[in-house]
N, C-alpha and C positions, 0 to 999 in steps of 0.2 A: 658388516661395514666394508670389509675388503672387497667383497663381490660387487657392492654398489659403486665402488671406485674403479671397476673394470678388471679386477684381479681374478685369475684362476686360483682356486684354493685346493690344496692337497693335504691330507693327513695320512701319515705312514707310521706304522709301528704300534707300540703299546698305548692303549687308551684307558685311562683310569678315572673317567668322569661319568660313570653310569653304565650298567650292563643292559638295561632295558633298551629295546630297539629304538625307542623314541629319543634316547640319549646318545646314540652312536654318532660319530663325526659327520657322516653324510646326511644325517637328519638334523644337524645343528649348524649348518652353514658351509660345510666343505663340499666341493664338487665331487671329489674322489677320496675314498678311504681304502687303504690296504693295511690290515693289521688285525689285532685282537683286543678285546676289552677285558680288563681285570688282570689277574695274575694266573699262576698255575699253568704256564705254557712252557714246554721244553723247546729247544732250539731247532727241532726238526718239524715243528708245527703240530705236535700232538699234545692236547691238554692232559695235564697230569692228574686232574681230578674229574671225576664223572660229572657231567652236566655243565662243564665250563665251555665257554665259547671257543669255536675253532677260528682259524685264520679266515678272514673275509676280504673280498673286494666289493665294497658297498654291500649289497644284500646277497651276494653269491659266496658260498662256502668254497674255499680252496682246499682241496684234499692234500694231505701231507706228501703224497707221492709226486705232487707238482711243485714241491718246495725243495730247497737245497739245505741251507743253513740260514736261519732267520735274519741274522745280522747282514749277511750277504744279500738275502732276498729283499730286505728293506732298502739297502743301498741301490740295488738294481731297479727297484720300483721308483726311487727318487730320480735316478739317472734317466729312466724312460720318460717320466713326467716332464723333466726339464727339456729333454730332446724334442718331445712332442707338444710342448706348450704353445708354440707359435710366437707371435709378436706381442701377445698380451703380457702385462706384468703378472707375477705369481707370488703367492704366499704358500710356503710349505712348512708344515710342522712335522719334523722327522724325529720320532721318539724311539730310539733303540731300547730294547729291553736289556741288553748287555750293559754291564756285567752281572746282572741279577742272577741269582741261582735259578735253576740248577746249573752247575758248572759243566758246560759242554762246549766243545770247539771242534774244529776240523784239523786234520793232519797238517794241511797247508798253513793255517794260522799258528799251530803249535810249533812249527819249525822255527818261527821267529823268537820263541821263548824257551826252546829246549835246553838252553844253557842254565836255566834256573833249576836247581836241584830239587827243591820242594815241589813235588808234582802238582799239588792243589794250587799253589801260587803260580806255577807255570801255566796252568790252564786259565786261571783268572787273567794273567797278563796277556795270553793269547786272545781272550775275549775282548779285552780293551784294544789290543793291536788290530783286531778285525774292524773295530769302529774307526780307528785311525786310518786304516787302509781305505775304508769306504768313504770317509770324509775327504781323503786325498783324491779319490776318483771324482767325487762331486766337484771339488775345487778345480781340478784339471779341466773338467767339462765346462764349467762356467768360464774359465779362461779361454778355452778353445772356441766357445761361442761368442766371445767378446762381450760378455755381460757381467763379468766378475766385478769390474770397477763400480758398477751401479747396483750391485746386489749386497744387501745387508745380511750378514751371517751372524747369528747370535748362538754361541755355544755355552751350555751350562749343564751341570749335573744336579741331581736332586738330593744327594747326601754324600757324606764322606765314605771312604772305603770300609769294607767289612773287617772285623776284628781278626778273623782266621787267616786272611790272605793279603791284607793291605797294611801299609804303614802310613799313618796320617801325621807322623812326626813332622815338626816339633809340637804339633797340637795334641791335646789330650782327648781321648775318646775315639769313637768309631761310629759307623752307621747305626742309627737308632737312638743315639744319645744327643743331648743338647749341648754337650761340650763342643769346643771348636773343631775337634777332629770329626765330629758327626755332622756339623752344619756348615762348615766352611767348604765351599765347592769351587771348582773351576768355573770361571765366567769370563768370556771374551766376546768382543764385538769387532767385526771387520766390515768396513764399508769404504773401500779405497777412495772413491770419488768425493767423499764427505768428511771422513775422519782420518786424522793423521795417525801414523803408526805409534 
């Protein structure tokens, strides 16, 4: 539908709607896809299970040596697509796999959370911080290009924090549970030209 209305369409990041080639984003309506399907992917672009899909740009496999840190790579792909989009409207589905396990981050992102004494939680926080940093760069680019006011941004998560590293209080439960701590998630919409703060 978006393409029929003149939109360029981009899918970036984790895709969990079918591993068969016919179910991948660029075969289901997106002009461009950069990411991987399913799970079992580390943050350096190496599948942790034999036979799992590698990082792809449409039908081309991207070797891990051409990647840095997936959260940053996904941000950079989003920035590139926005810069090169031209005058057409666009729809972008940006699906970071962070902070899903495995718990991996870079030294640069870890510097933002090194005050957290529990190492595993510090890494988890750094993974979330990497998303915040990336979204900040995207937000700044939209402002720089004078298209932020007419761009709708929808931010949401798919579940609550993990038991071992997150605190979902005051709600009961955690990721994987149907209690509020497992299903209540951040959800925000920004569309400055249409929606009040």
